[in-house]
N, C-alpha and C positions, 0 to 999 in steps of 0.2 A: 571387772573383767568380763568381756563378752566372747562367747564362742559360738561357732556355727556348726550345727549338726545336720547331716543329710539323712532324711528319712528314707527307708527302703521303698521301692516301687510297690511292693505287695501290701503296703499300709493303706492303700486306697480304700476308702469307705469306712475306715475305723476312726474312733475318737482320738483326738490328739493326746489326751492325758493317758489313755491306755497304751498307746504306742510309745510315748516318751518314757513310760515306766520301764518297758523292756529295753529300749535303746540306751537309756542312761544308767540302767542298773540300780535305780533307787526306788524307794517305795512310792506308791501312787499318791499317798498323802503329801510326800515331799514335792512331787511334781505339781500337785494342785496348789501347794503354797507358792511355788514359783509363778504359776499362772495367775493366781489371785493378786500377787504382788505386782503384776504387770511386767514381769521380767522375761516373758516369752513372746517373740514376735515372728510373724511370717509375712514376707513381702513388706517389711517396715511397719506393719500394723500389729497392735497387741491383740492376742487371741485368748479365748477362754477354753476351759476343759472340754466343752462339748463340740468344739470345732471339728468338722468332718474333713478328713484328709483326702486329697486327690492322689497321693502317692508321689514320692520323690521330692517333696518340698525341702527347702533349706530353712531351718529353724534357728533363729538367733536367741541365745539364752544368756541373760545377764546374771552372773553368779560370782560370788567371792571365792568359790572353790578353786583351788589350784590343782590341776591334774599332774600327778607325779610322772616323771619321765620313765616309761617302762623299759625293761631290758630288751635288747634286740636278739631275737632267736636266730638260729641257723635254719633256713628254709630253702630247699632246692628250687631253682628257677628252671622251668620247663620251656618257656618261650619268652622272648622280650623284643620289643621294638621301641620306637620313640614315644609311643602313646600308652602301651599296656605292658604288663608283666604278668605271666601266668606262673603260679607257684604250686608246689605239691605240699599242702598243709599236713603236718603230722598230727596224729591223734594226741589229745591232751593240751593242744595249743588253742587259746581263744583267739577270736578274730580281731577284736578291739577292746580297749579298756572301757571302764564305766566312769561316770562322773564322780564316783566315790574317790577317785584318785589313787586307787590301789595300783602300785607299780608291779607289773608282771609281764612276761614276754607276750607279744601279740603279733599277729600278721600285719596289723597296721603299723606297728613300730618297725617291722622289717621293711615295709614299703617306704616309709619315710626315710629310713637310713640308706635306701637305695634310690633316692632321687625323686620320690613322689612329692608333688607340689599341690597342696590343698589347704583351703582356709579352715576346713573342719579338723579341729585338733583331736577329737575323739575317734573319728573314722576316716583318717586320710587315705584316699584312694579306694575305699571300700564300697563296692556296688552290690555285693551279695554276701551271704554268710554260710558257713558250715558250722554245725554244732561242735562244741569243744571236743567231744570224743568221736567225731566223724572225721576221717582223713580224706585227702584227695585234692583234686584240681580246683583252684580258685583263680579268678582274674582280678588284677588290681589296676586301676586307672592311674596313670603317672602324672596327669595334669587335669585341670578343671574341664577343658573342652572334651577330653576323652571320657571323663567321668559322666558328663551329661549325655554323651552319645551311648555309652554302655547302659546307663540307666534307661534310656529310650528303648534300647534293644530288649532289655529285661521286661520293660512294661509291655512291649508289643509281642512278647513271647517268641522272639526270633532267635533267642539263645537256646541251643540244645544242650540239656544237662542229663547225663547218664550216670547212674549209680549201680554199684554191685552190692547186693544184700543177701544175707543168709537168714531165712525165716524158718520158724518152727512148722513142722508138718509138711504134708504134700497138698498142693493146691489142686482143686478139681479141674481147672483149665490151665493148659500149658502156656497160654497167652491170653491176656484180657486187659480191660480198662477198669480201674476203680474210679468212679465218679461220685464222690460223696462230699458234701460241704463241711468245712472245718471252721471252728470258732474257738474262743477261749472256754475252757472248762469252768463253768460258773462256780463249782464247789472248790476247785483248786486253780486259781487264775494263772499260775505259772505254767500249767499244762494246757494243751489243746485237745479238742475232742470233735468227733463227728456230731454235729448238731443241726437241727432244722433251722433254717435261716442263716446258717454260716456262710462263709465265702466259698465260691466255687473252687474245688480242688480236684484235679484230674491227674491220675497216675497210670501210666502204661507199664505193664510188666511182661516179661517172658522168662519162663523157666529154662535155665541152661544146663542144670544138673540136679540130680536128687541124691540125697545121702540118708542114712538111717535117721529118721525123725526130722529131716530138714530139707529145704529146697534152696538152691542157689539161683538168684534172679538177676537179670539185667532190667533196670528200671529207667524209664524216661519220664521226666516231669513236664507236663504241659503247663502247670502252674507251679508257683514256688512258695507255698504257704509254710509257715513255721512248723517244723516237725512233721511235715506232710507224709513222708514215707512211713515213719514210725507210727503215726496215728492211723493211717489207712490200713496198714497190715495188722495192727493190733485189733482194729475194729472188725476185720473179717476173720479173726481167729488165728492169724499166723504172724504173731509179733516177731520183730527182728530179734534174733538170738543175741543175748547179752544186754538188751535194753531193759534196765531196771526201773525205768520211769513208766513205760507203757507195756512192758511185759512182766516177766517174773522177777520178784525181788531177790530170788535166790541166786547166789553167785554161780557163774558157769565155769567149771574147772577148765583151766587152760585158756580162758579168754577174759581179759581185763576190761573190756569195753564192748559197746554194741558193734555187731558185724555189719558195718555200713561204710562204704567207700565211694567217694565221688570219682568215678573212673574215667570220665570223658567230658570235655567241654568244647563246644563249637560255637563260634561267633564271628563277626566281622570286625576287624580292627578299624579304628577311625581312619586309618590310612587306606582303607579299602581292601586289605588283605584278608582272605578267608582263613581263619585260624581254627585248627582242630587239634587239641592236645589230649593225650591219654596218660593215665598213671596206672601201673600194675598194682595188684594187691600188695599191701605192705606185708612185711615178714610175719607179724603177729597173726594176721588174718589167714595168710597162706599156711602157716604152721598149724593153726587150728583146723583148717580144712583138710590138710593132709592126715591129721590124726583121726578124723571122722572116717575116712576110707569109704570105698564103695560108691564113689561118684559115677553116675552114668548120664 
């Protein structure tokens, strides 16, 4: 069985084996076994682990693994035309399944059930991702031509992505840019970190309200690195509240996940329509904010 996997545009410059490890959800040694066996191809040619990606490649993987059919979740549709569908992803829902074949609800399964046509069995229609415990706006491509066009827009950074986050403490500047390179944490490969020689990562933020011990931010991403917001604000000493990977491991009473929400997405549909879709704070985050009190 051969399946095609679309790699994210932000994978440009990274090694193939490193990226496939995250995309497929399997160990790096498993990925390297596939590569050594000649079961991974790009543009019809067999590639090795050290292959440097340009971003957005279609990778063909010959594997005996059969991916189980995941359940279809209920996800609100915020906008739809013949080429794209914009959804409001709830926290706790993963974007796509891994090659392990574990059947669980995904955004990708929702897209396929609603008419998405894509050769990629693992990531049908997926052109960008949100972390499992991050809620908010996502766009899904409904056909291959739309997928390529949206991938082009993400690569050219013409898609505007806005997030709402609650971080610890009060920032010195009410509006600023965090421009710090991000790469894999060498000690803990699952995590990212600000490192010399990492990939360019630029985050714009504006403080919209302050609370006792916390600041509510509007954040615009110029780049889209994995965990970018969480890594940047942790690095400058203001981790996202509820983030137990880059912040405190201690549970936050009244909050079951990180306070991070993709609140707005603006792009051009392949049909030429300028699309801007917003999502209000979900109930769990708004309730936590209300309990803090004192917002100014």
